[in-house]
VEXZA-497249 format. One line per 2 residues: number of its first residue (from 1); their letters; for each residue y negated, x negated, z of N, C-alpha, C, O. Coordinates in Angstrom, 3 decimals, always signed. Layout:
N
NUM> a> Y X Z Y X Z Y X Z Y X Z; ... .
***
This chain:
211
1> mk> +11.486 -8.474 -14.616 +11.184 -7.927 -13.310 +11.599 -8.887 -12.222 +12.724 -9.386 -12.219; +10.693 -9.149 -11.299 +11.009 -10.052 -10.215 +11.986 -9.385 -9.256 +12.145 -8.164 -9.268 .
3> st> +12.635 -10.190 -8.431 +13.567 -9.644 -7.456 +12.817 -8.785 -6.457 +11.625 -8.977 -6.218; +13.542 -7.825 -5.872 +12.935 -6.902 -4.923 +12.415 -7.641 -3.715 +13.058 -8.560 -3.207 .
5> rv> +11.243 -7.233 -3.256 +10.663 -7.831 -2.065 +10.595 -6.775 -0.976 +10.145 -5.657 -1.227; +11.033 -7.110 +0.225 +10.836 -6.214 +1.360 +9.905 -6.850 +2.369 +9.505 -6.190 +3.329 .
7> rv> +9.538 -8.139 +2.181 +8.575 -8.792 +3.064 +7.179 -8.306 +2.724 +6.789 -8.248 +1.557; +6.451 -7.966 +3.739 +5.101 -7.478 +3.499 +4.274 -8.567 +2.836 +4.307 -9.725 +3.252 .
9> il> +3.519 -8.182 +1.785 +2.665 -9.130 +1.087 +1.266 -8.544 +0.956 +0.620 -8.654 -0.087; +0.818 -7.923 +2.029 -0.507 -7.324 +2.022 -1.586 -8.380 +2.167 -1.391 -9.390 +2.843 .
11> av> -2.703 -8.148 +1.542 -3.902 -8.919 +1.831 -4.886 -7.912 +2.387 -5.440 -7.108 +1.637; -5.111 -7.941 +3.689 -5.921 -6.910 +4.323 -7.386 -7.209 +4.068 -8.055 -7.873 +4.860 .
13> va> -7.867 -6.697 +2.931 -9.238 -6.947 +2.500 -9.855 -5.649 +2.025 -9.146 -4.669 +1.793; -11.155 -5.633 +1.880 -11.837 -4.435 +1.396 -12.102 -4.534 -0.081 -12.332 -5.623 -0.607 .
15> ag> -12.072 -3.378 -0.772 -12.335 -3.367 -2.200 -13.820 -3.529 -2.473 -14.209 -3.983 -3.549; -14.651 -3.161 -1.509 -16.084 -3.310 -1.682 -16.632 -4.354 -0.741 -15.899 -5.206 -0.238 .
17> aa> -17.935 -4.282 -0.505 -18.576 -5.253 +0.382 -18.175 -4.996 +1.821 -17.846 -3.867 +2.186; -18.200 -6.036 +2.640 -17.866 -5.905 +4.055 -18.945 -5.088 +4.757 -20.128 -5.169 +4.424 .
19> lt> -18.506 -4.298 +5.738 -19.452 -3.484 +6.493 -19.865 -4.202 +7.770 -19.106 -4.999 +8.323; -21.048 -3.917 +8.220 -21.469 -4.444 +9.514 -21.544 -3.324 +10.538 -21.596 -3.584 +11.740 .
21> ac> -21.548 -2.083 +10.076 -21.570 -0.954 +10.994 -21.134 +0.291 +10.266 -21.191 +0.365 +9.038; -20.694 +1.278 +11.041 -20.319 +2.566 +10.446 -21.501 +3.517 +10.551 -22.229 +3.502 +11.544 .
23> sp> -21.689 +4.328 +9.550 -22.743 +5.325 +9.610 -22.304 +6.443 +10.542 -21.116 +6.540 +10.849; -23.222 +7.294 +11.006 -22.859 +8.385 +11.909 -21.767 +9.275 +11.332 -20.917 +9.768 +12.072 .
25> sq> -21.781 +9.489 +10.000 -20.787 +10.354 +9.376 -19.392 +9.751 +9.431 -18.393 +10.440 +9.226; -19.341 +8.447 +9.713 -18.059 +7.766 +9.747 -17.581 +7.501 +11.173 -16.591 +6.798 +11.376 .
27> ag> -18.281 +8.060 +12.161 -17.894 +7.838 +13.543 -16.456 +8.291 +13.753 -16.078 +9.396 +13.362; -15.664 +7.429 +14.373 -14.264 +7.767 +14.608 -13.372 +7.506 +13.424 -12.190 +7.849 +13.451 .
29> aa> -13.914 +6.901 +12.378 -13.122 +6.613 +11.189 -12.720 +5.149 +11.166 -13.541 +4.262 +11.402; -11.443 +4.905 +10.877 -10.980 +3.536 +10.676 -11.384 +3.064 +9.293 -11.666 +1.884 +9.085 .
31> ai> -11.411 +4.001 +8.343 -11.819 +3.676 +6.975 -12.123 +4.965 +6.224 -11.576 +6.027 +6.518; -13.007 +4.836 +5.253 -13.274 +5.908 +4.299 -12.781 +5.412 +2.952 -13.206 +4.356 +2.483 .
33> vg> -11.896 +6.158 +2.333 -11.291 +5.755 +1.053 -11.625 +6.827 +0.024 -11.062 +7.921 +0.052; -12.539 +6.510 -0.879 -12.970 +7.533 -1.821 -13.549 +8.709 -1.056 -14.505 +8.554 -0.296 .
35> dr> -12.969 +9.890 -1.259 -13.438 +11.071 -0.538 -12.548 +11.422 +0.642 -12.623 +12.529 +1.175; -11.702 +10.477 +1.053 -10.790 +10.738 +2.165 -11.112 +9.854 +3.363 -11.576 +8.723 +3.221 .
37> ri> -10.855 +10.395 +4.533 -11.151 +9.709 +5.783 -9.860 +9.389 +6.520 -9.007 +10.260 +6.690; -9.711 +8.143 +6.958 -8.590 +7.749 +7.808 -9.147 +7.615 +9.212 -9.911 +6.690 +9.488 .
39> st> -8.780 +8.514 +10.095 -9.341 +8.509 +11.447 -8.685 +7.440 +12.303 -7.558 +7.017 +12.048; -9.410 +7.017 +13.316 -8.845 +6.037 +14.242 -7.674 +6.636 +15.015 -6.718 +5.930 +15.337 .
41> se> -7.741 +7.925 +15.312 -6.635 +8.560 +16.035 -5.375 +8.585 +15.186 -4.275 +8.380 +15.700; -5.526 +8.835 +13.890 -4.391 +8.819 +12.965 -3.797 +7.416 +12.879 -2.578 +7.244 +12.909 .
43> ln> -4.670 +6.420 +12.771 -4.201 +5.038 +12.709 -3.502 +4.646 +14.009 -2.438 +4.028 +13.986; -4.106 +5.008 +15.141 -3.507 +4.653 +16.427 -2.121 +5.271 +16.592 -1.223 +4.638 +17.149 .
45> ad> -1.943 +6.489 +16.117 -0.632 +7.141 +16.195 +0.392 +6.377 +15.369 +1.533 +6.201 +15.794; -0.018 +5.922 +14.187 +0.894 +5.150 +13.335 +1.235 +3.809 +13.976 +2.377 +3.355 +13.908 .
47> vr> +0.237 +3.175 +14.600 +0.484 +1.896 +15.261 +1.463 +2.072 +16.413 +2.355 +1.245 +16.599; +1.305 +3.146 +17.190 +2.231 +3.401 +18.295 +3.651 +3.617 +17.780 +4.610 +3.107 +18.360 .
49> ey> +3.785 +4.371 +16.693 +5.116 +4.589 +16.115 +5.709 +3.284 +15.600 +6.902 +3.027 +15.757; +4.867 +2.468 +14.989 +5.328 +1.185 +14.460 +5.802 +0.277 +15.590 +6.863 -0.341 +15.497 .
51> ek> +5.011 +0.203 +16.651 +5.371 -0.657 +17.778 +6.625 -0.150 +18.490 +7.422 -0.950 +18.981; +6.807 +1.168 +18.552 +8.019 +1.729 +19.142 +9.240 +1.342 +18.310 +10.285 +0.988 +18.856 .
53> am> +9.099 +1.412 +16.968 +10.207 +1.024 +16.084 +10.522 -0.463 +16.241 +11.686 -0.863 +16.198; +9.487 -1.276 +16.423 +9.696 -2.706 +16.672 +10.511 -2.925 +17.935 +11.461 -3.708 +17.952 .
55> se> +10.126 -2.221 +18.991 +10.813 -2.370 +20.275 +12.272 -1.940 +20.173 +13.162 -2.608 +20.700; +12.510 -0.829 +19.497 +13.870 -0.320 +19.366 +14.735 -1.237 +18.517 +15.945 -1.329 +18.721 .
57> ag> +14.104 -1.918 +17.559 +14.844 -2.828 +16.683 +14.971 -4.222 +17.283 +15.696 -5.065 +16.754; +14.259 -4.470 +18.398 +14.289 -5.795 +19.003 +13.629 -6.848 +18.140 +14.061 -8.000 +18.110 .
59> vs> +12.559 -6.442 +17.421 +11.852 -7.346 +16.507 +10.517 -7.741 +17.119 +9.804 -6.894 +17.659; +10.178 -9.006 +17.040 +8.898 -9.480 +17.569 +7.834 -9.488 +16.480 +8.142 -9.477 +15.288 .
61> rg> +6.592 -9.505 +16.908 +5.458 -9.569 +15.963 +5.570 -10.788 +15.054 +5.293 -10.695 +13.859; +5.973 -11.932 +15.610 +6.065 -13.157 +14.827 +7.119 -13.095 +13.740 +6.962 -13.727 +12.696 .
63> ql> +8.185 -12.350 +13.963 +9.248 -12.252 +12.972 +8.824 -11.473 +11.738 +9.426 -11.631 +10.676; +7.811 -10.644 +11.853 +7.416 -9.762 +10.757 +6.449 -10.405 +9.768 +6.276 -9.903 +8.658 .
65> rl> +5.829 -11.493 +10.153 +4.931 -12.224 +9.248 +3.861 -11.301 +8.659 +3.621 -11.291 +7.451; +3.244 -10.551 +9.519 +2.195 -9.635 +9.078 +0.887 -10.378 +8.838 +0.604 -11.377 +9.499 .
67> pg> +0.092 -9.890 +7.893 -1.230 -10.484 +7.676 -2.221 -9.870 +8.656 -2.625 -8.720 +8.479; -2.608 -10.587 +9.650 -3.516 -10.039 +10.637 -2.776 -9.301 +11.738 -1.566 -9.456 +11.902 .
69> si> -3.506 -8.507 +12.481 -2.929 -7.759 +13.586 -2.112 -6.581 +13.061 -2.190 -6.238 +11.882; -1.332 -5.968 +13.945 -0.561 -4.781 +13.541 -1.493 -3.663 +13.070 -1.239 -3.085 +12.013 .
71> pq> -2.561 -3.331 +13.805 -3.464 -2.285 +13.300 -4.053 -2.620 +11.926 -4.184 -1.730 +11.085; -4.408 -3.875 +11.686 -4.963 -4.252 +10.383 -3.930 -4.067 +9.274 -4.248 -3.542 +8.207 .
73> av> -2.697 -4.498 +9.525 -1.658 -4.389 +8.506 -1.308 -2.937 +8.219 -1.151 -2.544 +7.063; -1.186 -2.139 +9.283 -0.865 -0.720 +9.099 -2.011 -0.014 +8.374 -1.771 +0.802 +7.484 .
75> lg> -3.252 -0.322 +8.750 -4.399 +0.281 +8.069 -4.437 -0.129 +6.607 -4.756 +0.683 +5.739; -4.112 -1.385 +6.334 -4.104 -1.827 +4.944 -3.186 -0.982 +4.085 -3.536 -0.627 +2.960 .
77> nk> -2.007 -0.656 +4.611 -1.082 +0.184 +3.856 -1.596 +1.605 +3.711 -1.439 +2.222 +2.658; -2.213 +2.130 +4.773 -2.748 +3.492 +4.690 -3.840 +3.572 +3.631 -3.927 +4.560 +2.902 .
79> if> -4.666 +2.546 +3.542 -5.708 +2.508 +2.525 -5.091 +2.436 +1.132 -5.509 +3.151 +0.222; -4.098 +1.570 +0.973 -3.424 +1.447 -0.321 -2.844 +2.784 -0.761 -3.035 +3.202 -1.903 .
81> is> -2.139 +3.453 +0.141 -1.518 +4.740 -0.191 -2.582 +5.744 -0.618 -2.413 +6.452 -1.611; -3.690 +5.803 +0.143 -4.752 +6.748 -0.182 -5.388 +6.438 -1.534 -5.628 +7.346 -2.330 .
83> qi> -5.659 +5.163 -1.798 -6.244 +4.785 -3.084 -5.342 +5.172 -4.246 -5.785 +5.814 -5.198; -4.075 +4.780 -4.165 -3.162 +5.034 -5.281 -2.908 +6.527 -5.454 -2.796 +7.005 -6.583 .
85> dq> -2.815 +7.268 -4.356 -2.651 +8.722 -4.462 -3.821 +9.349 -5.202 -3.629 +10.226 -6.045; -5.039 +8.902 -4.890 -6.218 +9.479 -5.531 -6.273 +9.133 -7.012 -6.577 +9.990 -7.841 .
87> ig> -5.979 +7.881 -7.346 -5.991 +7.479 -8.756 -4.875 +8.189 -9.513 -5.079 +8.646 -10.638; -3.705 +8.281 -8.905 -2.582 +8.963 -9.544 -2.881 +10.422 -9.807 -2.544 +10.948 -10.868 .
89> ar> -3.521 +11.087 -8.835 -3.860 +12.499 -9.003 -4.855 +12.690 -10.148 -4.719 +13.618 -10.945; -5.846 +11.816 -10.226 -6.835 +11.899 -11.306 -6.188 +11.658 -12.669 -6.627 +12.203 -13.682 .
91> sg> -5.136 +10.833 -12.680 -4.480 +10.470 -13.937 -3.312 +11.393 -14.280 -2.679 +11.243 -15.325; -3.032 +12.345 -13.393 -1.923 +13.264 -13.643 -0.556 +12.622 -13.489 +0.420 +13.087 -14.077 .
93> it> -0.482 +11.562 -12.706 +0.784 +10.855 -12.512 +1.402 +11.281 -11.185 +0.750 +11.274 -10.141; +2.666 +11.648 -11.254 +3.372 +12.077 -10.058 +4.685 +11.316 -9.922 +5.175 +10.701 -10.869 .
95> vt> +5.234 +11.378 -8.722 +6.537 +10.778 -8.430 +7.332 +11.818 -7.652 +6.815 +12.413 -6.706; +8.568 +12.038 -8.035 +9.383 +13.039 -7.363 +10.037 +12.476 -6.103 +10.162 +11.262 -5.938 .
97> aa> +10.448 +13.384 -5.223 +11.170 +12.979 -4.019 +12.464 +12.276 -4.392 +12.900 +11.358 -3.697; +13.082 +12.706 -5.493 +14.333 +12.087 -5.936 +14.114 +10.633 -6.345 +14.957 +9.776 -6.078 .
99> ev> +12.978 +10.354 -6.994 +12.668 +8.975 -7.378 +12.487 +8.098 -6.143 +12.973 +6.968 -6.092; +11.783 +8.634 -5.151 +11.549 +7.883 -3.923 +12.870 +7.595 -3.224 +13.133 +6.459 -2.831 .
101> ea> +13.698 +8.617 -3.069 +14.971 +8.452 -2.381 +15.885 +7.478 -3.117 +16.579 +6.671 -2.499; +15.874 +7.567 -4.452 +16.724 +6.671 -5.240 +16.293 +5.217 -5.091 +17.131 +4.319 -5.011 .
103> li> +14.987 +4.992 -5.055 +14.501 +3.621 -4.951 +14.785 +3.046 -3.563 +15.154 +1.878 -3.438; +14.615 +3.857 -2.530 +14.936 +3.388 -1.185 +16.422 +3.049 -1.083 +16.794 +2.024 -0.512 .
105> aq> +17.260 +3.910 -1.637 +18.703 +3.659 -1.615 +19.043 +2.382 -2.369 +19.915 +1.621 -1.950; +18.347 +2.147 -3.493 +18.581 +0.950 -4.299 +18.226 -0.308 -3.517 +18.961 -1.296 -3.538 .
107> vl> +17.086 -0.257 -2.824 +16.650 -1.423 -2.043 +17.609 -1.683 -0.888 +17.973 -2.830 -0.629; +18.017 -0.632 -0.198 +18.931 -0.790 +0.930 +20.288 -1.343 +0.476 +20.935 -2.103 +1.198 .
109> qq> +20.699 -0.953 -0.716 +21.956 -1.477 -1.248 +21.831 -2.963 -1.549 +22.756 -3.737 -1.302; +20.673 -3.354 -2.087 +20.452 -4.761 -2.401 +20.285 -5.589 -1.136 +20.711 -6.742 -1.079 .
111> qq> +19.665 -4.998 -0.125 +19.466 -5.690 +1.150 +20.598 -5.266 +2.085 +20.391 -4.461 +2.992; +21.750 -5.792 +1.869 +22.935 -5.361 +2.598 +22.732 -5.474 +4.109 +22.291 -6.503 +4.619 .
113> ga> +23.062 -4.402 +4.799 +22.924 -4.385 +6.243 +21.574 -3.897 +6.725 +21.401 -3.661 +7.921; +20.607 -3.737 +5.823 +19.273 -3.278 +6.205 +19.291 -1.779 +6.467 +20.111 -1.049 +5.910 .
115> tv> +18.385 -1.335 +7.315 +18.237 +0.086 +7.604 +16.862 +0.548 +7.126 +15.996 -0.264 +6.800; +16.684 +1.852 +7.092 +15.392 +2.408 +6.691 +14.291 +1.925 +7.645 +13.200 +1.563 +7.205 .
117> dq> +14.581 +1.923 +8.940 +13.580 +1.473 +9.907 +13.213 +0.004 +9.698 +12.046 -0.365 +9.826; +14.185 -0.825 +9.383 +13.911 -2.243 +9.132 +13.053 -2.412 +7.881 +12.144 -3.241 +7.846 .
119> la> +13.351 -1.624 +6.865 +12.558 -1.682 +5.637 +11.113 -1.299 +5.925 +10.184 -1.920 +5.409; +10.930 -0.270 +6.754 +9.577 +0.141 +7.123 +8.857 -0.952 +7.898 +7.698 -1.255 +7.615 .
121> ln> +9.536 -1.544 +8.873 +8.918 -2.601 +9.676 +8.527 -3.790 +8.813 +7.440 -4.345 +8.976; +9.396 -4.183 +7.904 +9.110 -5.324 +7.040 +7.924 -5.080 +6.120 +7.293 -6.022 +5.641 .
123> na> +7.626 -3.812 +5.879 +6.536 -3.475 +4.973 +5.333 -2.871 +5.684 +4.485 -2.238 +5.055; +5.261 -3.073 +7.013 +4.077 -2.703 +7.799 +3.704 -1.235 +7.733 +2.527 -0.887 +7.644 .
125> vp> +4.717 -0.373 +7.776 +4.464 +1.058 +7.917 +5.397 +1.613 +8.981 +6.514 +1.120 +9.137; +4.957 +2.635 +9.719 +5.886 +3.289 +10.633 +6.970 +3.984 +9.804 +6.711 +4.365 +8.662 .
127> ps> +8.159 +4.153 +10.344 +9.246 +4.762 +9.561 +8.884 +6.089 +8.901 +9.339 +6.372 +7.793; +8.074 +6.898 +9.568 +7.719 +8.205 +9.003 +6.856 +8.090 +7.752 +6.721 +9.061 +7.008 .
129> el> +6.262 +6.904 +7.503 +5.379 +6.708 +6.354 +6.026 +5.901 +5.234 +5.376 +5.618 +4.228; +7.301 +5.525 +5.391 +7.936 +4.704 +4.360 +7.982 +5.425 +3.022 +7.694 +4.823 +1.988 .
131> na> +8.342 +6.713 +3.025 +8.410 +7.454 +1.766 +7.058 +7.469 +1.053 +6.992 +7.357 -0.171; +5.987 +7.607 +1.826 +4.653 +7.625 +1.224 +4.328 +6.284 +0.586 +3.716 +6.235 -0.482 .
133> lv> +4.731 +5.196 +1.231 +4.469 +3.869 +0.681 +5.277 +3.630 -0.595 +4.757 +3.082 -1.566; +6.536 +4.035 -0.593 +7.373 +3.867 -1.778 +6.834 +4.727 -2.918 +6.803 +4.293 -4.070 .
135> ra> +6.410 +5.949 -2.593 +5.825 +6.808 -3.627 +4.592 +6.157 -4.245 +4.424 +6.163 -5.464; +3.732 +5.596 -3.398 +2.528 +4.934 -3.902 +2.884 +3.733 -4.764 +2.229 +3.479 -5.775 .
137> sl> +3.911 +2.996 -4.376 +4.332 +1.843 -5.166 +4.810 +2.271 -6.545 +4.525 +1.605 -7.540; +5.542 +3.388 -6.606 +6.012 +3.893 -7.893 +4.854 +4.425 -8.741 +4.833 +4.231 -9.956 .
139> iq> +3.905 +5.085 -8.109 +2.727 +5.552 -8.849 +1.973 +4.353 -9.411 +1.496 +4.388 -10.545; +1.866 +3.292 -8.612 +1.192 +2.086 -9.079 +1.893 +1.512 -10.307 +1.235 +1.100 -11.262 .
141> qk> +3.210 +1.485 -10.286 +3.957 +0.996 -11.451 +3.626 +1.824 -12.691 +3.423 +1.281 -13.777; +3.576 +3.145 -12.514 +3.299 +4.026 -13.651 +1.857 +3.878 -14.135 +1.587 +3.952 -15.334 .
143> lm> +0.939 +3.670 -13.198 -0.448 +3.435 -13.594 -0.569 +2.144 -14.401 -1.252 +2.104 -15.425; +0.095 +1.096 -13.932 +0.058 -0.165 -14.663 +0.638 +0.004 -16.064 +0.111 -0.545 -17.031 .
145> ak> +1.722 +0.763 -16.165 +2.314 +1.008 -17.479 +1.359 +1.809 -18.364 +1.247 +1.548 -19.561; +0.673 +2.786 -17.765 -0.293 +3.589 -18.514 -1.397 +2.725 -19.094 -1.880 +2.976 -20.198 .
147> yg> -1.795 +1.705 -18.342 -2.860 +0.822 -18.792 -2.341 -0.341 -19.624 -3.075 -1.293 -19.889; -1.086 -0.268 -20.036 -0.560 -1.223 -21.006 +0.178 -2.417 -20.467 +0.425 -3.364 -21.214 .
149> ag> +0.545 -2.417 -19.194 +1.268 -3.562 -18.636 +2.666 -3.651 -19.239 +3.415 -2.674 -19.264; +2.997 -4.837 -19.721 +4.336 -5.088 -20.245 +5.005 -6.163 -19.424 +4.716 -6.311 -18.236 .
151> qd> +5.889 -6.909 -20.037 +6.579 -7.982 -19.331 +5.772 -9.279 -19.314 +6.051 -10.174 -18.516; +4.776 -9.381 -20.189 +4.004 -10.622 -20.269 +2.823 -10.593 -19.310 +2.295 -9.529 -18.984 .
153> ea> +2.417 -11.775 -18.865 +1.356 -11.899 -17.880 +0.019 -11.394 -18.397 -0.750 -10.797 -17.643; -0.268 -11.623 -19.670 -1.557 -11.218 -20.225 -1.744 -9.704 -20.154 -2.805 -9.223 -19.757 .
155> sq> -0.718 -8.959 -20.537 -0.832 -7.499 -20.517 -0.921 -6.978 -19.089 -1.607 -5.989 -18.831; -0.238 -7.630 -18.171 -0.295 -7.224 -16.770 -1.686 -7.463 -16.188 -2.198 -6.637 -15.432 .
157> qa> -2.295 -8.593 -16.542 -3.644 -8.880 -16.066 -4.648 -7.884 -16.631 -5.539 -7.418 -15.920; -4.500 -7.562 -17.914 -5.408 -6.602 -18.542 -5.267 -5.226 -17.899 -6.262 -4.547 -17.643 .
159> ag> -4.029 -4.820 -17.643 -3.790 -3.532 -16.994 -4.352 -3.529 -15.581 -4.917 -2.532 -15.132; -4.194 -4.649 -14.880 -4.720 -4.757 -13.535 -6.230 -4.623 -13.494 -6.775 -4.025 -12.567 .
161> qk> -6.906 -5.169 -14.483 -8.362 -5.071 -14.548 -8.797 -3.627 -14.795 -9.787 -3.167 -14.225; -8.059 -2.914 -15.645 -8.382 -1.510 -15.903 -8.162 -0.661 -14.656 -8.962 +0.217 -14.333 .
163> la> -7.061 -0.940 -13.963 -6.784 -0.200 -12.742 -7.827 -0.518 -11.674 -8.235 +0.365 -10.920; -8.260 -1.780 -11.607 -9.288 -2.172 -10.644 -10.572 -1.379 -10.864 -11.214 -0.947 -9.907 .
165> ae> -10.937 -1.193 -12.117 -12.152 -0.443 -12.430 -12.035 +1.001 -11.950 -12.997 +1.566 -11.428; -10.852 +1.599 -12.127 -10.633 +2.965 -11.680 -10.674 +3.062 -10.161 -11.236 +4.005 -9.604 .
167> vq> -10.072 +2.077 -9.498 -10.067 +2.072 -8.035 -11.492 +2.000 -7.508 -11.861 +2.752 -6.605; -12.287 +1.107 -8.062 -13.668 +0.940 -7.603 -14.497 +2.192 -7.864 -15.395 +2.520 -7.089 .
169> ki> -14.196 +2.886 -8.953 -14.967 +4.077 -9.314 -14.561 +5.288 -8.482 -15.419 +6.057 -8.048; -13.277 +5.460 -8.260 -12.762 +6.680 -7.641 -12.486 +6.534 -6.151 -12.738 +7.462 -5.383 .
171> ap> -11.971 +5.383 -5.734 -11.542 +5.250 -4.338 -11.998 +3.949 -3.693 -11.169 +3.191 -3.188; -13.317 +3.673 -3.700 -13.802 +2.473 -3.001 -13.585 +2.621 -1.501 -13.450 +3.731 -0.986 .
173> vt> -13.554 +1.497 -0.817 -13.231 +1.494 +0.613 -14.431 +1.127 +1.472 -15.141 +0.159 +1.197; -14.642 +1.917 +2.517 -15.580 +1.583 +3.575 -14.741 +1.444 +4.835 -14.232 +2.435 +5.358 .
175> rs> -14.598 +0.229 +5.319 -13.731 -0.044 +6.471 -14.563 -0.271 +7.727 -15.615 -0.910 +7.682; -14.087 +0.253 +8.835 -14.743 -0.017 +10.102 -14.651 -1.511 +10.400 -13.574 -2.092 +10.260 .
177> pr> -15.756 -2.152 +10.810 -15.709 -3.584 +11.120 -14.761 -3.894 +12.271 -14.393 -5.050 +12.484; -14.374 -2.881 +12.997 -13.415 -3.074 +14.092 -12.087 -3.626 +13.581 -11.355 -4.287 +14.318 .
179> yg> -11.782 -3.350 +12.313 -10.495 -3.773 +11.758 -10.642 -4.911 +10.756 -9.754 -5.128 +9.931; -11.738 -5.627 +10.819 -11.899 -6.809 +9.993 -12.833 -6.575 +8.827 -13.000 -5.451 +8.356 .
181> ea> -13.437 -7.656 +8.372 -14.362 -7.587 +7.248 -13.648 -7.893 +5.947 -12.497 -8.330 +5.931; -14.354 -7.653 +4.863 -13.787 -7.895 +3.545 -13.648 -9.380 +3.260 -14.409 -10.197 +3.778 .
183> np> -12.686 -9.715 +2.445 -12.500 -11.074 +1.964 -12.340 -10.997 +0.454 -11.216 -10.911 -0.042; -13.456 -11.026 -0.296 -13.387 -10.847 -1.747 -12.434 -11.809 -2.431 -11.847 -11.456 -3.454 .
185> qa> -12.260 -13.018 -1.899 -11.390 -13.996 -2.534 -9.931 -13.575 -2.477 -9.117 -14.027 -3.282; -9.596 -12.698 -1.511 -8.210 -12.259 -1.369 -7.980 -10.893 -1.991 -6.889 -10.334 -1.874 .
187> qa> -8.998 -10.345 -2.653 -8.884 -8.992 -3.198 -7.774 -8.905 -4.234 -7.516 -9.840 -4.993; -7.134 -7.751 -4.235 -6.021 -7.533 -5.150 -6.470 -7.531 -6.600 -7.616 -7.202 -6.905 .
189> qd> -5.561 -7.899 -7.488 -5.852 -7.871 -8.918 -6.190 -6.461 -9.383 -7.028 -6.273 -10.265; -5.524 -5.460 -8.776 -5.763 -4.090 -9.219 -6.911 -3.431 -8.472 -7.167 -2.241 -8.653 .
191> gs> -7.616 -4.204 -7.621 -8.774 -3.667 -6.939 -8.455 -2.889 -5.686 -9.375 -2.448 -4.997; -7.194 -2.704 -5.362 -6.848 -1.933 -4.174 -7.123 -2.752 -2.922 -7.097 -3.982 -2.951 .
193> ds> -7.386 -2.055 -1.828 -7.699 -2.738 -0.581 -6.493 -3.521 -0.089 -6.639 -4.634 +0.415; -5.323 -2.958 -0.229 -4.102 -3.606 +0.222 -3.198 -3.799 -0.973 -2.545 -2.854 -1.417 .
195> fi> -3.150 -4.978 -1.488 -2.388 -5.167 -2.711 -0.904 -5.196 -2.442 -0.419 -6.022 -1.670; -0.188 -4.300 -3.075 +1.257 -4.287 -3.034 +1.718 -4.507 -4.461 +1.408 -3.702 -5.339 .
197> es> +2.448 -5.575 -4.709 +2.857 -5.876 -6.069 +3.630 -4.707 -6.648 +4.380 -4.035 -5.940; +3.446 -4.466 -7.940 +4.047 -3.297 -8.554 +5.562 -3.338 -8.531 +6.208 -2.301 -8.684 .
199> dr> +6.148 -4.525 -8.341 +7.607 -4.610 -8.276 +8.092 -4.839 -6.852 +9.211 -5.303 -6.629; +7.247 -4.511 -5.908 +7.577 -4.775 -4.510 +8.919 -4.180 -4.110 +9.716 -4.830 -3.433 .
201> fg> +9.166 -2.945 -4.528 +10.419 -2.292 -4.205 +11.359 -2.268 -5.406 +12.331 -1.512 -5.414; +11.081 -3.088 -6.419 +11.872 -3.009 -7.630 +11.348 -1.855 -8.469 +10.265 -1.334 -8.204 .
203> al> +12.100 -1.458 -9.466 +11.681 -0.363 -10.307 +12.871 +0.490 -10.679 +13.978 -0.010 -10.878; +12.630 +1.775 -10.770 +13.690 +2.659 -11.222 +13.802 +2.602 -12.738 +12.782 +2.447 -13.410 .
205> pg> +14.998 +2.720 -13.303 +15.129 +2.750 -14.759 +14.270 +3.863 -15.332 +14.335 +5.011 -14.893; +13.465 +3.501 -16.321 +12.620 +4.499 -16.972 +11.345 +4.815 -16.229 +10.570 +5.660 -16.675 .
207> aa> +11.100 +4.144 -15.081 +9.904 +4.472 -14.311 +8.647 +4.217 -15.110 +7.690 +4.987 -15.030; +8.640 +3.142 -15.882 +7.438 +2.799 -16.648 +7.135 +3.855 -17.701 +5.981 +4.046 -18.084 .
209> es> +8.178 +4.541 -18.168 +7.961 +5.548 -19.207 +7.574 +6.898 -18.643 +7.145 +7.783 -19.383; +7.726 +7.068 -17.312 +7.464 +8.374 -16.695 +5.994 +8.491 -16.396 +5.558 +8.142 -15.299 .
211> r> +5.257 +8.948 -17.297 +3.809 +9.065 -17.138 +3.438 +10.510 -16.878 +2.260 +10.825 -16.714 .
***
């Protein structure tokens, strides 16, 4: 297992083809993820919360090393969370609140002096959405384990390809061109719009076995 990462490593790309326009049914949508809609008003609220947390922490945009603009980075995480939630639900995979809290506590202990708000800022989510992002990361770990990911690179690649197929089938992304076009070359191995490495927050003991 690689060391815990709190630096955002998103690639803000689309899982499908780039859009040139939104259809009437998508008016007011920042993105359509599978059968779920992320509204622009919802995204704007998250961006405002994120920027407020930045101001309170005295952190500049440049210090965060975000991929793209703040709205693009925040949207990328919202898409990732929605995709993984949908795949996890279809696969019967869940994560408890206790698992989420334990993993956050573990990361904060490893990152001495870090706060929950700092962890959220570093990972391009408003503080109120950190739990959702950590939950999605844990579900992703369990999905990878379900598809046979082990410690070796070959099994991880094979599992990633299986997960990519599920993502494309169940939760493809239609993104508003307002937030950038797709970049197929930067697409995640697991097919998700916003790739978050499965060990981004580390792993809880036994997480891979919790299917």
